[in-house]
C-alpha positions as CSV (number, residue, x, y, z in Angstrom):
1,X,-2.8,-18.2,26.4
2,X,-3.4,-22.0,26.3
3,X,-1.2,-24.2,24.1
4,X,-3.4,-26.0,21.5
5,X,-0.9,-28.9,21.4
6,X,-0.4,-29.8,25.0
7,X,-3.0,-27.6,26.8
8,X,-0.5,-26.0,29.1
9,X,-1.5,-22.5,30.3
10,X,1.2,-20.0,29.3
11,X,-0.1,-16.6,30.4
12,X,0.8,-14.0,27.7
13,X,3.7,-16.1,26.3
14,X,3.5,-16.9,22.6
15,X,5.8,-19.9,22.8
16,X,4.7,-22.8,25.0
17,X,6.9,-23.3,28.0
18,X,6.3,-27.1,28.0
19,X,6.4,-28.2,24.3
20,X,7.8,-25.1,22.5
21,X,4.9,-24.8,20.2
22,X,4.7,-21.3,18.5
23,X,1.2,-20.2,19.5
24,X,1.0,-16.8,17.9
25,X,-1.3,-16.5,14.9
26,X,-1.7,-13.1,13.2
27,X,-5.4,-12.7,13.6
28,X,-7.6,-10.2,15.5
29,X,-7.6,-12.2,18.7
30,X,-3.8,-12.0,19.1
31,X,-3.4,-8.3,18.2
32,X,-3.2,-5.6,20.8
33,X,-6.1,-3.3,20.5
34,X,-5.3,0.1,19.0
35,X,-6.6,3.3,20.5
36,X,-8.7,5.6,18.4
37,X,-5.7,7.9,17.9
38,X,-3.5,5.0,16.7
39,X,-6.3,3.8,14.4
40,X,-6.6,7.4,13.0
41,X,-2.9,7.5,12.3
42,X,-3.0,4.1,10.5
43,X,-6.0,5.1,8.5
44,X,-4.2,8.3,7.4
45,X,-1.2,6.3,6.3
46,X,-3.3,3.9,4.3
47,X,-5.2,6.8,2.6
48,X,-2.0,8.5,1.9
49,X,-0.6,5.5,0.2
50,X,-3.7,5.0,-1.9
51,X,-3.8,8.7,-2.9
52,X,-0.1,8.6,-3.7
53,X,-0.6,5.6,-6.0
54,X,-3.6,7.2,-7.8
55,X,-1.6,10.5,-8.1
56,X,1.3,8.6,-9.7
57,X,-0.9,7.1,-12.4
58,X,-2.7,10.3,-13.1
59,X,0.6,12.1,-13.4
60,X,1.8,9.5,-15.9
61,X,-1.3,9.8,-18.0
62,X,-1.2,13.6,-18.0
63,X,2.5,13.5,-18.9
64,X,1.8,11.2,-21.8
65,X,-1.1,13.4,-23.1
66,X,1.1,16.6,-22.9
67,X,4.0,14.9,-24.6
68,X,1.7,13.6,-27.3
69,X,0.3,17.0,-27.9
70,X,3.8,18.5,-28.2
71,X,4.8,15.8,-30.6
72,X,1.7,16.4,-32.8
73,X,2.3,20.2,-32.7
74,X,5.9,19.7,-33.6
75,X,5.0,17.5,-36.6
76,X,2.4,20.0,-37.8
77,X,4.9,22.8,-37.5
78,X,7.6,20.7,-39.3
79,X,5.3,19.8,-42.2
80,X,4.1,23.4,-42.6
81,X,7.7,24.7,-42.5
82,X,8.9,22.3,-45.1
83,X,6.1,23.4,-47.4
84,X,3.8,20.4,-47.2
85,X,0.4,20.7,-48.7
C-alpha cells in the first residue's frame, strides 16, 4: 500500500513506516475478500437480525390486541354482572 501523504511504499502495512500516516480506510478496497461460505454466514446473520426485529414488533402488536380484547370482554362481563342495561 502506498502512503498518500509521502508516497512511500509500505507493502501490506496500514500505518506508513516513514511518516506514520494511518492509511487504512474502511472501504471495499481495504477489506479482505470473503469466501462464499463466509458471505453466506454473514447474510444469514443479517437476515436473522431483521427477522428478529420484525418478529418483536409483530409480537408487541399481537399482545396489545389480545390484551385489548380481554379488557373489552372484562368490561362487558362487569357491566352485565352489575345489571347494566
